[in-house]
C-alpha positions as CSV (number, residue, x, y, z in Angstrom):
1,M,201.4,-100.9,-52.8
2,K,202.5,-102.2,-49.3
3,A,202.6,-106.0,-49.0
4,K,200.2,-107.6,-46.6
5,E,201.6,-108.5,-43.2
6,C,200.7,-111.1,-40.5
7,K,197.8,-110.0,-38.2
8,T,199.5,-111.6,-35.1
9,P,200.8,-108.8,-32.7
10,N,204.6,-108.1,-32.9
11,C,204.9,-110.3,-36.0
12,N,205.7,-108.3,-39.2
13,K,206.3,-111.3,-41.5
14,P,204.7,-111.5,-44.9
15,Y,201.1,-112.7,-45.4
16,Y,200.7,-116.5,-46.1
17,A,197.0,-117.6,-45.5
18,K,194.0,-116.5,-43.4
19,G,195.7,-113.2,-42.5
20,L,198.7,-115.0,-41.0
21,C,202.3,-115.7,-41.9
22,K,203.5,-119.2,-42.6
23,N,204.8,-119.9,-39.0
24,C,201.7,-118.5,-37.3
25,Y,199.4,-120.4,-39.6
26,A,201.3,-123.7,-38.9
27,H,201.1,-123.0,-35.2
28,L,197.3,-122.3,-35.4
29,R,196.8,-125.5,-37.3
30,Y,198.8,-127.4,-34.7
31,L,196.7,-126.0,-31.9
32,K,193.5,-127.0,-33.6
33,N,194.6,-130.5,-34.4
34,K,197.0,-131.1,-31.5
35,E,195.5,-134.4,-30.2
36,E,195.4,-136.0,-33.7
37,I,199.0,-134.9,-34.5
38,L,200.3,-136.3,-31.2
39,I,198.6,-139.6,-31.8
40,K,200.0,-139.8,-35.4
41,Q,203.5,-138.9,-34.0
42,K,203.3,-141.7,-31.4
43,Q,202.1,-144.2,-34.0
44,Y,204.9,-143.2,-36.4
45,Y,207.5,-143.7,-33.7
46,L,206.1,-147.2,-32.7
47,D,206.1,-148.3,-36.4
48,N,209.7,-147.0,-37.2
49,K,211.6,-147.3,-33.9
50,D,213.4,-150.4,-35.2
51,N,214.2,-148.9,-38.6
52,F,217.9,-148.1,-39.0
53,E,217.3,-144.9,-41.1
54,F,214.8,-143.6,-38.5
55,K,217.4,-144.1,-35.7
56,I,220.0,-142.2,-37.6
57,K,217.6,-139.3,-38.2
58,R,216.6,-139.3,-34.5
59,A,220.2,-139.2,-33.4
60,N,221.0,-136.3,-35.7
61,Y,218.0,-134.4,-34.5
62,Q,219.1,-134.9,-30.8
63,K,222.6,-133.7,-31.6
64,E,221.2,-130.6,-33.3
65,Y,218.9,-130.0,-30.3
66,K,221.8,-130.3,-27.9
67,S,223.8,-127.8,-30.0
68,R,220.9,-125.4,-29.8
69,E,220.7,-125.7,-26.0
70,E,224.5,-125.0,-25.8
71,V,224.0,-121.8,-27.9
72,K,221.1,-120.8,-25.5
73,Q,223.3,-121.3,-22.5
74,K,226.1,-119.3,-24.0
75,G,223.6,-116.5,-24.7
76,K,222.4,-116.6,-21.1
77,L,226.1,-116.3,-19.9
78,Y,226.7,-113.4,-22.3
79,K,223.6,-111.6,-21.0
80,R,224.7,-112.1,-17.4
81,E,228.1,-110.6,-18.2
82,K,226.5,-107.7,-20.0
83,R,224.2,-106.9,-17.1
84,K,227.3,-106.3,-14.9
85,S,228.5,-103.5,-17.2
86,Q,227.7,-99.9,-16.1
87,E,226.3,-98.9,-19.5
88,Y,223.7,-101.7,-19.4
89,R,222.7,-100.7,-15.8
90,L,222.3,-97.0,-16.9
91,Q,220.2,-98.1,-19.9
92,E,218.0,-100.3,-17.6
93,R,217.4,-97.4,-15.2
94,K,216.4,-95.1,-18.1
95,T,214.0,-97.8,-19.4
96,A,212.5,-98.4,-15.9
97,K,212.1,-94.6,-15.4
98,R,210.4,-94.2,-18.8
99,Y,208.0,-97.1,-18.0
100,R,207.1,-95.5,-14.6
101,V,206.4,-92.1,-16.3
102,Q,204.3,-93.7,-19.1
103,N,202.3,-96.0,-16.7
104,R,202.1,-93.9,-13.6
105,E,198.3,-94.4,-13.1
106,K,198.6,-98.2,-13.7
107,I,201.4,-98.5,-11.2
108,K,199.5,-96.4,-8.7
109,S,196.3,-98.4,-9.0
110,R,198.3,-101.7,-8.7
111,D,200.1,-100.5,-5.5
112,Q,196.8,-99.4,-4.0
113,K,195.2,-102.8,-4.7
114,N,198.1,-104.6,-3.1
115,R,198.0,-102.3,-0.1
116,D,194.2,-102.9,0.3
117,L,194.8,-106.7,0.2
118,L,197.4,-106.4,2.9
119,L,195.2,-104.3,5.0
120,K,192.3,-106.8,4.7
121,Q,194.6,-109.6,5.8
122,A,195.9,-107.6,8.7
123,L,192.4,-106.6,9.9
124,S,191.4,-110.3,9.8
125,V,194.1,-111.1,12.4
126,Y,192.4,-108.5,14.7
127,D,188.9,-109.9,13.9
128,Y,187.8,-106.7,12.2
129,K,186.9,-104.9,15.5
130,C,188.1,-102.5,18.1
131,E,190.0,-104.1,21.0
132,L,188.4,-101.8,23.6
133,C,184.8,-101.2,22.6
134,N,184.3,-104.0,19.9
135,N,183.2,-101.5,17.3
136,D,183.2,-103.5,14.0
137,D,182.8,-100.5,11.6
138,I,185.8,-100.8,9.3
139,V,185.6,-97.1,8.3
140,V,186.6,-95.9,11.8
141,L,189.2,-98.6,12.6
142,E,192.9,-97.5,13.0
143,F,196.1,-99.1,14.1
144,H,197.6,-97.7,17.4
145,H,201.3,-97.9,18.3
146,R,201.7,-98.2,22.0
147,D,205.3,-96.9,22.0
148,G,204.4,-93.9,19.7
149,S,206.5,-95.2,16.8
150,G,203.6,-94.7,14.3
151,K,205.3,-91.9,12.4
152,Q,208.6,-93.8,12.0
153,D,207.0,-97.2,11.2
154,N,206.5,-98.0,7.6
155,Y,202.8,-98.7,7.1
156,K,203.2,-101.5,4.5
157,Q,206.0,-103.2,6.5
158,M,203.8,-103.0,9.6
159,L,201.0,-104.8,7.8
160,K,203.4,-107.5,6.5
161,R,204.7,-108.0,10.1
162,I,201.1,-108.6,11.4
163,I,200.3,-111.0,8.5
164,S,203.6,-113.0,8.9
165,N,203.2,-113.2,12.6
166,K,199.5,-114.4,12.3
167,N,198.8,-113.1,15.8
168,K,198.2,-109.8,17.4
169,L,201.4,-107.8,18.0
170,D,202.2,-106.6,21.5
171,N,203.1,-103.2,20.2
172,I,200.1,-102.6,17.9
173,M,196.4,-102.4,18.8
174,L,193.4,-102.1,16.5
175,L,191.1,-99.3,17.8
176,C,188.2,-97.2,16.6
177,A,188.9,-93.5,16.1
178,N,187.4,-92.5,19.4
179,C,189.3,-95.1,21.4
180,H,192.4,-94.3,19.5
181,I,192.3,-90.6,20.8
182,H,191.7,-91.8,24.4
183,Q,194.5,-94.4,24.2
184,D,196.9,-91.7,22.8
185,L,196.0,-89.6,25.8
186,I,196.6,-92.5,28.2
187,D,199.9,-93.6,26.6
188,G,201.0,-90.0,25.9
189,T,201.9,-91.0,22.4
190,G,201.0,-89.4,19.1
191,Q,200.3,-85.7,18.3
192,R,196.7,-85.9,19.5
193,G,197.8,-87.4,22.9
194,K,200.4,-84.7,23.5
195,V,198.1,-81.8,22.6
196,S,195.4,-83.3,24.8
197,N,197.8,-83.6,27.7
198,R,198.9,-80.0,27.4
199,I,195.3,-78.8,27.4
200,I,194.5,-80.9,30.5
201,N,197.5,-79.5,32.3
202,L,196.4,-75.9,31.4
203,L,192.9,-76.6,32.7
204,K,194.4,-78.0,36.0
205,E,196.5,-74.8,36.5
206,E,193.3,-72.7,36.3
């Protein structure tokens, strides 16, 4: 028969009381009676701070604590040196790739949420309306690049630039879909503007 184990996640220590191991049970008791324990500890220190034996115990505990901190620092240095090795980097890449594969939907939804928040902040800079016709329907609002660099410009980086600047950028306009097509035609930028210009030239030739 398998021995009972602690119910705490990621803790496989043997059962002690109330479905918990000895450490988890002590921690739970401490959390429940934290205020009382702290008051008792403070009172105990005030009563025994002049006691010679208490001073020795306290000094030994502080030495032990310092040695533990030194071990932790050595461990941190070892980890830093280990991270520099090529094997560790390859292992980290494999772990990261495995995580991305296993949590693809989670990462996708998180990125979409972050992008939506950035878009909301960028739209607030432009007052949520078209600069030409004042159309405030968010569904039809689009960003227009005056120099035609829309294809090359990274969408997320563009939003971050607008937010960090906290003012309308000279190169970027917020337009509704209809005004965007007309502005593409005027500026001669974007695929729609180029196609429209070609059609207008053909009509003129006729």
